[in-house]
Every structure is written in structure tokens, then in C-alpha cells.
SERO-4910 file (N, C-alpha, C, O; in steps of 0.05 Angstrom, whole numbers):
BEGIN
 pado doro    nc1    nc2    nc3   cac1   cac2   cac3    cc1    cc2    cc3    oc1    oc2    oc3
  Met    A  -1868  -3630   3501  -1882  -3631   3475  -1871  -3610   3457  -1867  -3587   3465
  Ile    A  -1866  -3618   3432  -1854  -3599   3413  -1874  -3579   3404  -1896  -3586   3395
  Gly    A  -1867  -3554   3405  -1885  -3532   3398  -1877  -3515   3375  -1893  -3500   3365
  His    A  -1852  -3518   3365  -1842  -3503   3343  -1831  -3521   3321  -1815  -3539   3327
  His    A  -1840  -3517   3297  -1834  -3535   3275  -1822  -3520   3251  -1826  -3495   3249
  Pro    A  -1809  -3534   3232  -1800  -3520   3207  -1825  -3510   3192  -1846  -3521   3194
  Ser    A  -1821  -3488   3177  -1842  -3478   3160  -1849  -3499   3139  -1833  -3517   3133
  Glu    A  -1872  -3496   3127  -1880  -3514   3106  -1860  -3513   3083  -1853  -3533   3071
  Leu    A  -1851  -3489   3076  -1831  -3486   3055  -1805  -3501   3061  -1794  -3513   3043
  Thr    A  -1796  -3499   3086  -1772  -3513   3094  -1775  -3543   3092  -1758  -3558   3082
  Leu    A  -1798  -3553   3102  -1803  -3582   3100  -1805  -3592   3071  -1796  -3613   3065
  Leu    A  -1818  -3576   3054  -1820  -3584   3026  -1792  -3584   3013  -1786  -3602   2997
  Gly    A  -1776  -3565   3020  -1748  -3565   3009  -1733  -3588   3019  -1717  -3600   3004
  Tyr    A  -1737  -3596   3044  -1724  -3620   3055  -1733  -3645   3041  -1716  -3662   3034
  Ala    A  -1759  -3648   3036  -1770  -3671   3023  -1760  -3673   2994  -1755  -3695   2984
  Ala    A  -1758  -3650   2981  -1749  -3650   2952  -1719  -3651   2949  -1709  -3655   2926
  Gly    A  -1704  -3648   2971  -1675  -3648   2969  -1664  -3622   2958  -1641  -3621   2948
  Thr    A  -1679  -3600   2960  -1670  -3574   2950  -1661  -3555   2972  -1652  -3533   2966
  Leu    A  -1663  -3564   2997  -1655  -3546   3019  -1625  -3546   3021  -1612  -3567   3022
  Ala    A  -1613  -3522   3021  -1584  -3520   3020  -1571  -3531   3045  -1581  -3528   3068
  Glu    A  -1548  -3545   3042  -1533  -3555   3064  -1521  -3532   3080  -1515  -3511   3069
  Pro    A  -1519  -3535   3107  -1524  -3559   3122  -1551  -3560   3136  -1555  -3575   3155
  His    A  -1570  -3543   3126  -1597  -3541   3139  -1612  -3568   3141  -1625  -3573   3161
  Pro    A  -1609  -3586   3120  -1624  -3611   3123  -1615  -3627   3148  -1631  -3643   3158
  Arg    A  -1591  -3624   3157  -1582  -3638   3181  -1597  -3629   3206  -1603  -3646   3223
  Val    A  -1603  -3604   3207  -1618  -3593   3230  -1647  -3602   3228  -1659  -3610   3248
  Val    A  -1658  -3601   3204  -1686  -3611   3200  -1688  -3640   3208  -1707  -3649   3221
  Ala    A  -1668  -3656   3200  -1668  -3685   3206  -1669  -3691   3236  -1682  -3709   3245
  Val    A  -1654  -3675   3251  -1654  -3679   3280  -1681  -3673   3292  -1691  -3687   3310
  His    A  -1694  -3652   3282  -1721  -3645   3291  -1741  -3667   3283  -1757  -3676   3299
  Val    A  -1740  -3675   3258  -1759  -3694   3247  -1757  -3721   3262  -1777  -3734   3266
  Ala    A  -1733  -3728   3270  -1730  -3753   3285  -1746  -3753   3311  -1753  -3774   3321
  Arg    A  -1751  -3729   3322  -1766  -3727   3347  -1795  -3720   3343  -1811  -3721   3362
  Cys    A  -1803  -3712   3319  -1829  -3700   3314  -1847  -3716   3296  -1842  -3717   3271
  Ala    A  -1867  -3730   3307  -1885  -3746   3291  -1901  -3729   3271  -1907  -3738   3249
  Ala    A  -1908  -3705   3280  -1925  -3688   3263  -1910  -3680   3237  -1921  -3681   3215
  Cys    A  -1884  -3674   3239  -1869  -3667   3216  -1863  -3691   3199  -1861  -3689   3174
  Arg    A  -1859  -3714   3211  -1856  -3739   3195  -1880  -3744   3178  -1878  -3753   3155
  Ala    A  -1904  -3739   3189  -1929  -3743   3174  -1930  -3723   3150  -1938  -3731   3128
  Val    A  -1922  -3698   3155  -1922  -3678   3133  -1903  -3687   3111  -1909  -3684   3088
  Leu    A  -1880  -3697   3119  -1860  -3706   3099  -1870  -3729   3083  -1866  -3730   3059
  Arg    A  -1884  -3748   3096  -1896  -3770   3081  -1915  -3761   3060  -1915  -3771   3037
  Arg    A  -1932  -3742   3068  -1952  -3731   3048  -1938  -3716   3026  -1946  -3719   3003
  Ala    A  -1917  -3701   3032  -1902  -3687   3012  -1888  -3706   2992  -1889  -3702   2968
  Glu    A  -1877  -3728   3003  -1864  -3748   2986  -1884  -3763   2968  -1879  -3769   2945
  Glu    A  -1908  -3768   2980  -1929  -3781   2964  -1938  -3763   2941  -1943  -3771   2919
  Ala    A  -1941  -3737   2948  -1949  -3717   2927  -1928  -3715   2905  -1935  -3713   2882
  Gly    A  -1903  -3716   2914  -1881  -3715   2894  -1882  -3739   2875  -1877  -3737   2851
  Gly    A  -1888  -3763   2887  -1890  -3787   2870  -1913  -3785   2850  -1910  -3793   2827
  Val    A  -1936  -3774   2858  -1958  -3770   2840  -1951  -3751   2817  -1957  -3756   2794
  Leu    A  -1937  -3730   2824  -1928  -3711   2803  -1909  -3724   2784  -1911  -3719   2760
  Leu    A  -1891  -3740   2793  -1872  -3754   2776  -1887  -3773   2757  -1881  -3775   2733
  Asp    A  -1907  -3787   2768  -1922  -3806   2751  -1938  -3792   2730  -1944  -3803   2709
  Ser    A  -1945  -3766   2735  -1961  -3751   2715  -1945  -3739   2693  -1956  -3729   2674
  Leu    A  -1918  -3739   2696  -1901  -3727   2675  -1901  -3744   2650  -1902  -3768   2651
  Ser    A  -1899  -3730   2628  -1897  -3744   2602  -1869  -3756   2600  -1850  -3744   2608
  Pro    A  -1868  -3781   2588  -1841  -3793   2585  -1823  -3776   2568  -1832  -3762   2549
  Ala    A  -1798  -3775   2574  -1778  -3760   2559  -1756  -3778   2549  -1749  -3798   2562
  Ser    A  -1746  -3772   2525  -1725  -3789   2513  -1699  -3784   2527  -1692  -3761   2534
  Leu    A  -1684  -3805   2531  -1657  -3803   2543  -1637  -3797   2521  -1640  -3803   2498
  Ala    A  -1615  -3784   2530  -1593  -3779   2511  -1581  -3806   2503  -1582  -3825   2519
  Pro    A  -1569  -3808   2479  -1558  -3834   2470  -1537  -3845   2489  -1534  -3870   2491
  Asp    A  -1522  -3828   2503  -1501  -3838   2520  -1509  -3839   2550  -1491  -3841   2567
  Ala    A  -1535  -3837   2555  -1544  -3835   2583  -1536  -3860   2599  -1526  -3857   2622
  Leu    A  -1540  -3883   2588  -1533  -3908   2602  -1503  -3909   2608  -1494  -3916   2630
  Ala    A  -1487  -3903   2588  -1458  -3904   2591  -1448  -3885   2612  -1431  -3892   2628
  Arg    A  -1459  -3861   2613  -1451  -3841   2633  -1460  -3850   2661  -1445  -3845   2680
  Thr    A  -1483  -3862   2663  -1492  -3872   2689  -1474  -3894   2699  -1467  -3894   2723
  Leu    A  -1468  -3913   2682  -1450  -3936   2690  -1423  -3926   2698  -1410  -3936   2716
  Ala    A  -1413  -3905   2683  -1386  -3894   2689  -1386  -3882   2717  -1365  -3883   2731
  Arg    A  -1408  -3870   2725  -1409  -3857   2751  -1408  -3877   2774  -1401  -3870   2797
  Leu    A  -1416  -3902   2769  -1415  -3922   2790  -1387  -3927   2800  -1383  -3936   2823
  Asn    A  -1367  -3922   2783  -1340  -3927   2791  -1325  -3902   2801  -1302  -3903   2807
  Thr    A  -1340  -3880   2802  -1328  -3855   2812  -1329  -3854   2842  -1351  -3856   2854
  Pro    A  -1306  -3851   2856  -1306  -3850   2885  -1320  -3825   2895  -1320  -3804   2882
  Ala    A  -1332  -3827   2918  -1345  -3804   2931  -1325  -3783   2938  -1302  -3790   2944
  Pro    A  -1332  -3757   2937  -1314  -3736   2945  -1303  -3740   2973  -1318  -3747   2991
  Ile    A  -1277  -3737   2977  -1265  -3742   3003  -1274  -3722   3024  -1272  -3728   3048
  Asp    A  -1285  -3699   3015  -1293  -3679   3035  -1323  -3681   3040  -1334  -3663   3053
  Glu    A  -1336  -3702   3030  -1365  -3704   3035  -1370  -3709   3065  -1359  -3728   3076
  Pro    A  -1386  -3692   3078  -1390  -3695   3107  -1404  -3721   3114  -1421  -3731   3099
  Glu    A  -1398  -3731   3137  -1412  -3755   3148  -1440  -3747   3157  -1445  -3725   3165
  Pro    A  -1459  -3766   3155  -1486  -3760   3165  -1485  -3753   3195  -1469  -3765   3210
  Val    A  -1501  -3735   3203  -1502  -3726   3230  -1520  -3744   3247  -1543  -3749   3239
  Ala    A  -1510  -3753   3270  -1527  -3769   3288  -1547  -3751   3301  -1544  -3727   3303
  Val    A  -1569  -3763   3311  -1590  -3748   3323  -1584  -3741   3352  -1592  -3720   3361
  Thr    A  -1570  -3758   3366  -1565  -3753   3395  -1542  -3733   3399  -1525  -3730   3382
  Leu    A  -1543  -3720   3422  -1522  -3701   3429  -1495  -3716   3431  -1475  -3706   3422
  Asp    A  -1496  -3740   3444  -1471  -3755   3447  -1459  -3762   3419  -1435  -3761   3416
  Gly    A  -1476  -3768   3400  -1466  -3774   3373  -1456  -3750   3359  -1438  -3752   3342
  Leu    A  -1466  -3726   3365  -1457  -3702   3352  -1432  -3690   3363  -1414  -3682   3349
  Ala    A  -1430  -3690   3390  -1409  -3675   3403  -1383  -3691   3404  -1376  -3702   3425
  Lys    A  -1369  -3692   3382  -1344  -3707   3380  -1320  -3689   3377  -1297  -3698   3376
  Gly    A  -1324  -3663   3377  -1302  -3644   3373  -1294  -3630   3399  -1298  -3641   3421
  Arg    A  -1284  -3606   3396  -1274  -3591   3419  -1291  -3566   3422  -1296  -3551   3403
  Trp    A  -1299  -3561   3447  -1314  -3537   3452  -1295  -3513   3453  -1273  -3514   3465
  Arg    A  -1303  -3492   3440  -1286  -3467   3438  -1301  -3445   3452  -1324  -3440   3448
  Trp    A  -1286  -3430   3469  -1298  -3408   3485  -1307  -3386   3466  -1292  -3377   3449
  Leu    A  -1332  -3376   3470  -1342  -3353   3455  -1345  -3329   3473  -1345  -3306   3463
  Gly    A  -1348  -3334   3498  -1353  -3312   3517  -1360  -3324   3544  -1361  -3349   3546
  Pro    A  -1365  -3308   3564  -1372  -3319   3590  -1396  -3338   3589  -1418  -3329   3581
  Asn    A  -1392  -3363   3596  -1414  -3383   3598  -1425  -3391   3570  -1447  -3402   3569
  Ile    A  -1410  -3386   3549  -1419  -3393   3522  -1395  -3407   3508  -1373  -3398   3509
  Ala    A  -1401  -3430   3494  -1381  -3444   3479  -1393  -3455   3453  -1417  -3457   3451
  Met    A  -1376  -3460   3434  -1384  -3470   3408  -1367  -3493   3399  -1343  -3493   3403
  Met    A  -1379  -3513   3386  -1364  -3535   3374  -1371  -3536   3344  -1394  -3539   3337
  Thr    A  -1351  -3533   3327  -1356  -3533   3298  -1358  -3562   3289  -1341  -3578   3294
  Leu    A  -1380  -3568   3275  -1385  -3595   3264  -1378  -3595   3234  -1365  -3614   3224
  Val    A  -1387  -3574   3220  -1380  -3571   3191  -1370  -3543   3188  -1386  -3524   3190
  Pro    A  -1344  -3539   3182  -1333  -3512   3179  -1346  -3497   3156  -1359  -3509   3138
  Arg    A  -1343  -3471   3156  -1354  -3454   3135  -1344  -3464   3108  -1320  -3468   3104
  Gly    A  -1363  -3469   3090  -1356  -3481   3064  -1358  -3461   3041  -1361  -3437   3046
  Pro    A  -1357  -3471   3016  -1357  -3453   2993  -1383  -3437   2991  -1383  -3415   2980
  Asn    A  -1405  -3448   3001  -1430  -3432   3000  -1434  -3414   3025  -1455  -3404   3030
  Asp    A  -1412  -3411   3040  -1411  -3393   3063  -1430  -3402   3085  -1441  -3385   3100
  Ser    A  -1434  -3428   3088  -1451  -3439   3109  -1434  -3456   3128  -1412  -3464   3121
  Arg    A  -1445  -3461   3152  -1431  -3477   3172  -1451  -3490   3190  -1475  -3483   3191
  Leu    A  -1442  -3511   3205  -1459  -3525   3224  -1444  -3526   3251  -1421  -3534   3252
  Asp    A  -1457  -3518   3272  -1444  -3516   3298  -1463  -3526   3321  -1487  -3525   3318
  Leu    A  -1451  -3534   3343  -1465  -3536   3368  -1458  -3512   3384  -1435  -3503   3386
  Ile    A  -1478  -3500   3397  -1474  -3477   3414  -1486  -3484   3442  -1508  -3495   3443
  Arg    A  -1470  -3479   3463  -1481  -3484   3490  -1479  -3459   3506  -1460  -3443   3503
  Ala    A  -1498  -3455   3523  -1499  -3431   3540  -1510  -3438   3567  -1529  -3454   3570
  Ala    A  -1498  -3427   3588  -1507  -3432   3616  -1534  -3418   3620  -1540  -3398   3607
  Pro    A  -1551  -3429   3638  -1577  -3416   3644  -1574  -3386   3650  -1557  -3378   3665
  Gly    A  -1591  -3371   3637  -1591  -3342   3641  -1572  -3327   3623  -1572  -3302   3623
  Thr    A  -1556  -3341   3607  -1536  -3329   3590  -1549  -3322   3563  -1562  -3340   3551
  Gly    A  -1545  -3298   3553  -1555  -3290   3527  -1532  -3286   3507  -1511  -3277   3514
  Leu    A  -1538  -3293   3482  -1519  -3287   3461  -1520  -3257   3455  -1539  -3244   3463
  Leu    A  -1501  -3247   3441  -1502  -3219   3432  -1526  -3216   3413  -1532  -3234   3397
  Glu    A  -1539  -3193   3414  -1561  -3188   3396  -1550  -3187   3367  -1529  -3174   3362
  His    A  -1564  -3200   3349  -1553  -3202   3322  -1576  -3208   3302  -1598  -3216   3310
  Ser    A  -1570  -3204   3277  -1586  -3214   3255  -1568  -3230   3237  -1545  -3236   3244
  His    A  -1578  -3237   3213  -1563  -3255   3195  -1564  -3244   3167  -1583  -3231   3159
  Ser    A  -1544  -3250   3151  -1544  -3243   3123  -1557  -3265   3106  -1561  -3261   3082
  Asp    A  -1564  -3287   3119  -1577  -3309   3104  -1593  -3326   3124  -1599  -3317   3146
  Phe    A  -1601  -3349   3115  -1619  -3367   3130  -1605  -3380   3154  -1581  -3387   3152
  Glu    A  -1619  -3383   3176  -1609  -3397   3200  -1630  -3417   3209  -1654  -3410   3211
  Thr    A  -1622  -3441   3216  -1640  -3461   3228  -1628  -3471   3253  -1603  -3475   3255
  Thr    A  -1645  -3477   3273  -1636  -3485   3300  -1654  -3507   3310  -1678  -3506   3307
  Cys    A  -1642  -3528   3323  -1658  -3547   3338  -1646  -3550   3366  -1622  -3553   3369
  Val    A  -1664  -3549   3386  -1655  -3551   3414  -1650  -3580   3421  -1668  -3597   3417
  Leu    A  -1626  -3586   3431  -1619  -3614   3439  -1621  -3618   3469  -1625  -3640   3479
  Gln    A  -1617  -3596   3484  -1617  -3598   3513  -1624  -3570   3524  -1617  -3550   3513
  Gly    A  -1639  -3570   3546  -1646  -3544   3559  -1667  -3529   3542  -1683  -3541   3528
  Ala    A  -1666  -3503   3544  -1686  -3486   3530  -1675  -3458   3528  -1657  -3450   3543
  Phe    A  -1686  -3443   3508  -1679  -3414   3506  -1704  -3399   3497  -1724  -3410   3488
  Asp    A  -1702  -3373   3500  -1723  -3356   3488  -1711  -3333   3474  -1688  -3325   3479
  Asp    A  -1727  -3322   3456  -1719  -3297   3442  -1745  -3283   3434  -1767  -3290   3445
  Val    A  -1744  -3264   3416  -1768  -3248   3409  -1790  -3265   3396  -1813  -3256   3394
  Thr    A  -1783  -3289   3386  -1803  -3305   3372  -1816  -3326   3390  -1834  -3339   3381
  Gly    A  -1806  -3329   3415  -1819  -3348   3433  -1799  -3364   3450  -1775  -3358   3450
  Lys    A  -1810  -3384   3464  -1793  -3402   3480  -1790  -3429   3465  -1809  -3439   3454
  Tyr    A  -1765  -3439   3466  -1758  -3463   3451  -1747  -3484   3471  -1728  -3478   3485
  His    A  -1758  -3508   3470  -1750  -3530   3487  -1739  -3553   3470  -1738  -3550   3446
  Val    A  -1731  -3574   3483  -1718  -3597   3469  -1736  -3606   3446  -1759  -3611   3449
  Gly    A  -1723  -3608   3422  -1737  -3617   3398  -1749  -3594   3382  -1755  -3598   3358
  Asp    A  -1752  -3571   3394  -1764  -3548   3380  -1744  -3538   3358  -1720  -3540   3360
  Phe    A  -1757  -3528   3337  -1742  -3519   3313  -1747  -3489   3309  -1770  -3480   3310
  Ala    A  -1725  -3474   3304  -1727  -3445   3299  -1714  -3439   3272  -1693  -3451   3266
  Glu    A  -1725  -3421   3258  -1712  -3412   3233  -1715  -3382   3231  -1734  -3370   3240
  Ala    A  -1695  -3370   3219  -1694  -3341   3217  -1680  -3333   3191  -1662  -3346   3181
  Asp    A  -1689  -3310   3180  -1676  -3299   3157  -1664  -3272   3165  -1663  -3265   3188
  Gly    A  -1654  -3258   3145  -1640  -3233   3150  -1658  -3211   3163  -1647  -3191   3173
  Gly    A  -1684  -3215   3163  -1702  -3195   3173  -1706  -3197   3204  -1718  -3179   3215
  Leu    A  -1696  -3218   3216  -1700  -3221   3245  -1675  -3213   3260  -1653  -3223   3255
  Ala    A  -1678  -3195   3279  -1657  -3188   3299  -1665  -3200   3325  -1688  -3195   3335
  His    A  -1648  -3216   3338  -1655  -3229   3363  -1631  -3233   3381  -1608  -3230   3373
  Arg    A  -1638  -3240   3406  -1617  -3245   3426  -1625  -3270   3442  -1636  -3268   3464
  Pro    A  -1621  -3294   3431  -1628  -3318   3445  -1615  -3320   3473  -1592  -3314   3476
  Thr    A  -1631  -3327   3493  -1622  -3328   3520  -1630  -3355   3533  -1654  -3362   3532
  Ala    A  -1611  -3369   3544  -1616  -3395   3557  -1635  -3391   3581  -1630  -3373   3597
  Leu    A  -1655  -3408   3583  -1674  -3407   3605  -1663  -3422   3629  -1644  -3438   3627
  Pro    A  -1674  -3416   3653  -1665  -3430   3677  -1668  -3461   3674  -1686  -3470   3660
  Gly    A  -1651  -3475   3688  -1652  -3505   3687  -1626  -3516   3676  -1604  -3507   3684
  Glu    A  -1628  -3534   3657  -1605  -3546   3645  -1590  -3527   3627  -1602  -3508   3617
  Glu    A  -1564  -3532   3624  -1549  -3517   3603  -1563  -3521   3576  -1571  -3543   3570
  Cys    A  -1565  -3500   3561  -1578  -3501   3535  -1558  -3508   3513  -1537  -3495   3511
  Ile    A  -1564  -3529   3498  -1546  -3537   3476  -1563  -3539   3450  -1584  -3553   3450
  Cys    A  -1555  -3525   3429  -1570  -3525   3404  -1552  -3533   3381  -1528  -3527   3380
  Leu    A  -1564  -3545   3361  -1552  -3550   3335  -1560  -3528   3316  -1584  -3523   3313
  Ile    A  -1541  -3514   3305  -1547  -3490   3289  -1533  -3491   3262  -1509  -3494   3261
  Ala    A  -1549  -3488   3241  -1538  -3484   3214  -1542  -3456   3205  -1564  -3445   3207
  Thr    A  -1520  -3443   3196  -1522  -3415   3187  -1511  -3413   3159  -1491  -3425   3152
  Gly    A  -1524  -3396   3143  -1514  -3388   3118  -1506  -3359   3119  -1518  -3343   3134
  Gly    A  -1485  -3351   3105  -1476  -3323   3107  -1463  -3317   3133  -1452  -3334   3147
  Arg    A  -1464  -3291   3141  -1450  -3282   3164  -1469  -3270   3185  -1490  -3259   3178
  Leu    A  -1461  -3272   3210  -1476  -3260   3232  -1472  -3230   3230  -1450  -3220   3225
  Arg    A  -1494  -3215   3235  -1493  -3186   3236  -1498  -3177   3265  -1521  -3174   3273
  Ala    A  -1476  -3173   3279  -1478  -3166   3307  -1487  -3137   3310  -1480  -3119   3295
  Arg    A  -1504  -3133   3331  -1513  -3106   3337  -1495  -3094   3359  -1487  -3108   3377
  Gly    A  -1490  -3068   3357  -1475  -3054   3378  -1445  -3056   3373  -1435  -3073   3358
  Leu    A  -1430  -3039   3386  -1401  -3037   3383  -1388  -3063   3392  -1370  -3073   3378
  Leu    A  -1396  -3074   3415  -1383  -3098   3426  -1387  -3121   3406  -1368  -3136   3401
  Gly    A  -1410  -3124   3396  -1416  -3146   3378  -1399  -3144   3352  -1388  -3164   3343
  Arg    A  -1396  -3120   3342  -1380  -3116   3318  -1350  -3121   3323  -1336  -3130   3305
  Leu    A  -1341  -3116   3347  -1313  -3122   3354  -1308  -3152   3358  -1287  -3162   3350
  Val    A  -1328  -3166   3370  -1324  -3194   3376  -1328  -3212   3352  -1315  -3232   3350
  Arg    A  -1346  -3205   3334  -1353  -3222   3312  -1330  -3233   3296  -1329  -3257   3291
  Pro    A  -1310  -3217   3288  -1287  -3228   3273  -1271  -3248   3290  -1258  -3266   3279
  Leu    A  -1271  -3244   3316  -1254  -3262   3333  -1266  -3290   3335  -1251  -3309   3339
  Ile    A  -1293  -3292   3334  -1306  -3318   3336  -1312  -3330   3309  -1322  -3352   3308
  Gly    A  -1305  -3316   3287  -1309  -3328   3261  -1337  -3330   3251  -1343  -3347   3234
  Met    A  -1355  -3315   3262  -1383  -3317   3254  -1392  -3295   3235  -1415  -3293   3227
***
């Protein structure tokens, strides 16, 4: 049973389309498994529709139609990322890269212009990541296994989010290998000398 969900603010941003990429991809994976969050999203979308209906009509620019029609012939950007599948098999199409003993990472969306990235991280049971904080927002959804940190225990389908104020050391729990989908903005702030030495090597 899913016990950790996106915050209300994160769900509202997802519903409104204002949540910065690639975080919506992580929310989507959680929402696909979580009936409670799907219900919240439906209510948010209904509320948004009511707000739109209550707005006063606004005049369009004289060339609005011409500009809209012109955009229909504009090809999509070639670097636009493909939608992310919900299943682990659908996600894990790249190459796992060693990060440390019993830890590996697969990059799904490389660090972009907004300094964000999307990765799969896997860790063997009992293995902990280096203690760290973040310079920006981080979202995580558990796809397999489980982990814990200072904020609680997270199992398959659970969603975790953190900002720069949280320092944590996620550790895979006994059982299956833990695999998570993680979107990060900004850079990891590793704690301790070892972490500061390793961080540039792993590109985080």
C-alpha cells in the first residue's frame, strides 16, 4: 500500500503544467499506481476548468489565428524527450554506470539547460548513498525494493520529495535490490570529504 505521496503543491503544479521538467515524469509514474492522487488530480483539473469558465473574455490579437495556423507546420524540437513509460522494463533501456560498491545509475535524461536530470538509481540491500543535500528540488518514486532515510521508509510506488533544506542518506532496505526513478534540479551537495571528492566523478 502506498504511504507517501507528492505534496499538494507538487500535484497542483503537475495538474497545471507548471512543474519543471523532468519532475512531472516522476509524478506520472507515482500517479499511475496511486488512485488517491489520481482523485486529487481530477478535482484540481475540475477546479481549473471552473476558474477558466469564470474568466472574462479577452480579445485576441489580430494575427492570432495566422500565428496559430503557422505553428501547425512547425516540426517538434528534435531534442524533445520521449514520454517515460511507467514500468521498470520500459524505463531501463540504457546502460548502468557504476557509482560505488553495490550502487549504479542509468541516465534517462542528461542534465539540461535548466540544470536538471532524470536517472534510475539502483542499490543492493543494506547499501546507503553518501549523505547529501541538494541545491534544488528532488523527486523520487520507488520502482522496486524499498529504502529509508530520515523522512521515513519508502516502498514500491511511494513518492519522496526534498528541497535544499533536507540532508539525508537513503539506504536500501533488506529484500529486493532497490531501484528508484529520480529527478533532480541543481547539484548534489555531498557531506564529508569523501562525498566532495566523489561528486565530480559521478557528475551529480
